[in-house]
Phi, psi and omega in degrees: 000124179287136175287132185254139174234133006288181179308148186305319184292346180267354182290150172284167180298315181297321178298319178297315180298320180295318179294321178292324177295332180268005182060030177256000181206142174250155174300324180298314179296321180293316178298317179299321180294318179293317179295324177294320178296319179296316178299322182291324194244337195283345172299331177267315186281322177058048179281336192249137171269327178203145175249153185277130173284346184263359186298318181295317180295322179294321178297317179297320178297316181293324178298331181278351181286142171293155184302326182295340182261003183280144175275177183289346179244026187312117172076007183276123173288133183227139174267146183237121175303137189280047166236002175259134176296138175226130188287340184240008178222147177300150173237103188254346185057020187051039178239133177298340179290340184242023179303125178078003183297129183240106177294161180272341184214162176284148165301155184303318180296319179293317180301318180294319177300315179296319181298334179268008174096008177290151176252116179282105188274342178168180180250135184261154184291154184209154164304144185307126182054022184053038188224289186197208179071231186287131177282154170295150179275356188295143177256158175282124183299337180280339180196105189295347178280349187254161178283147169276356187093163180216168009274347185277050189296306184296319180297316180296314182294323181296319178288316182297327184264013174067033174279322180214156178279340185217151174205144176279146177222180171220161175219126173246324172241286179219026194283354171255311188287316183295314175299327176298320178295312182297328186260354175075040180228173174277130176229139187228127170246112181291169169302150185300139171086000183273343179234133183298138174257007180301128180083011177249140179298127181266133173253304179225112190299333180279349192236327187302132183220138174282133176225183178201167184238150175202174178253011173207155177293325179300324177287325173301316180296325179306310178288328175303316180292319178300321180276009171081017179267083187232348183278132178278133176271320173233147178288148177292145172292162178298147188303329183263003182282141171291141181267151174259116189235131175261140174240127181229141172272357180070168179294351186254027187300336181294345182262008179276131173282163182305325183291327176287322174298320179294323179297317177296317180296319179296315178300316181297317181294317178301317183293319179295317179299325179283357174095012179271156178271114184243133182230128172284130185225155165261145178285164186303157179304142177093347182292342178293344180265356186292328180296319177295318178298318177303315183292326177297312178296316180303312185285321180289320177287328174297327176299317178294322184292329187247006183299318181295321180292323178296319181290318185282322189253348177056230185291347176292338174276134182307143185298334177305324182284325174295328177303315178292311185298320181280354181051053185291340177276358175059042175277119186275169174296327175297321176298317181297314179298317180297319180297318179292319178295317179297320180296317180299316179292321180294326178298315179293320180295319180291318179303318179294317180296312186289338180294345177277000181229159174285322172199166181238137180246135183214169176294149173265339183199162178301327182184206177296163176302127179283161176292141178114199183234009178291152185295331184105167184278123182270012190299332180269007179236326192298319183289331173295320176299317178299323180284349176068022185269158175286143179224137175233124171277129176247117186283139178235162170237137178258145180302130177080004182247145178262340181268146178280162174214147182241162168237150179263129170256129182218172187198178178299162176309137174071010176269030188299314185295315180295321180301314180293323178298317179289324177298318179294321178299323185266353190302313181296324178295315186282328184258015178291185182305135177304141179276140176291150180297000000 
């Protein structure tokens, strides 16, 4: 066995697959390296709620397979946000009401990962029910006093801290993209409806989306292909063509901290230097109301999602969930209908607007990860979720700063394949050395 540098736990998923295909790495060695990293770091980071006792045995089984029988994720350790059902690990939703709960079958997304040879190494911490209530205990690996973001806290931290190369997440407001920004990794929310939610805890049926984390765009694409997101909606531009790129501070720009403004400015300058056509834009009229509409849908659909738990468990259920069930904000059915109608119109308006650009760049978060364990403000993510468009967080570094910050790359609905292709083309330009002021 050839000694690999860098350390095994720091390899990307694609690098691991290539080494295993060359018989230079075994699934067993990779799992051991990841488990050793978790033992070294997780007392501080607290990304994991439970680790699998079967991971080593599964790695040994996979190592014995002939190459022709290997799946596309052969031997890769993957973290699963603890809102997906797993047949061999508890699914607690980080709720005391579900302590020790053991589903009978895997969620569809988990089942597909296993079928392709992935090793489910454990379940990652989450905001309770990926909604509200109890915060995840997870720390940000870049500064343990700060949040990794939520609700996909454990998954983001596990990838950022080199515990695993890949992890599943979810997004209802900003729970995939914002933690990716806070933790300095790639995070991807596909267009709505492209990945099955069967066996995943539902918060808002109109909004919940399966997402995932990686340390490279190529690894994001790996899972994109596994989940069947391979059809092109728009053709790629020619490789040598300058791209037309829109940069927006969104209607909520007054809530941007200086570091997020600096990230947009740095991205814009890098792109202009590289010869691309960059235009500062405002989003279509009426988009300033989408955050309120998102919250109306979120709370009314959340009431339906948690009504049974409120009835059965009473005060044992966190009051945040009773807030939804009791409709304490007095959001009426007329409000809900208006929010849904506005969202439908905004989706068409954005698709038409975005079709005039190769991609659109926006903030991923108000600023750096705040101190504490709260999930963070989703205002720069929630309306994209409502619009059902694909989003990719691309991590940046600013000169003189130790914390990461991200920008969101987005495009019209179902333009997922092209978005990743263009993101990969621009990645070196955007993530290069910070520019001096």
